[in-house]
N, C-alpha and C positions, 0 to 999 in steps of 0.2 A: 504494500500500500504506500509505503514511503517513496518507492520508485515512481509510482503513478503521480503523486503530487509533484515530485521533483521534475519529472518529464513535462508535465503540463506547464509548470511555472517557467521552466527554462525555455520553452518554445514561445512564451508570451513576452518575456522581458527583453530589454536591449543589452543587459549585462548578465548573461547566464552564469558566469563564474561566481557571482555574488549570491546566488540562490543557495539557501541553507535550510534544510529540513531536519528538525530534531524530533525525537519520539519520546514520550513520557507515559509510563504505565500508571494509570490511576486505579482506583479500586476495581471497577467493573468496566472500564473503557480505556481506550488508547487515545492520548491527546497528541496531535501533531502540531508543531509550531513551524510556521513558514516565515522565513526572513528573506527579504529582497532589498536591493538598493533603494534608497529613499526616492529617487526619481522614477523608479519602476513600480512604486506602490500603487499608483493610479491605474496602471495597466493590469495589475493582478486583481484589484478590486472591481474595476469596470464601472460602467455607468449604472448607478443605483444599486451597486453590489451584485450585478448579474453574473459576472465571471466568478466571483468568490462563492456565490451560492451554487453555481454549477459545479465548481470544484468540490464543495462540501457534499453535494448530492452524489457525485461519482464516488467519493470516498466512502460515504455511507453504504452505497450499493456494494462496493468491494468488501466492506467490513461485514455486512450481513451475509454475503456469500461464504464468508469464513466463520460465521457464527459469533462475531464479535461486535463491539460498538466502538465507533471512532468519531473524534471531533477534530476539526481543523481550525486553528487559531492563526490569523495573519497579523503580523506586526513586528 
């Protein structure tokens, strides 16, 4: 799932080498933290958060297929 987030983010931003995805295990879910360059933040979030919501939806689908719960935090 981490690779999925990283792939999507790197294909959107202008500075793909600054994309960083960290993973944190919470009690019953996995929290992914996505960090990008400051000037690429708008590209990752998108107009009215559409791209961010689409990435979260894809992550949730991938997590459900594995029988897990996952959350994406961008910042």
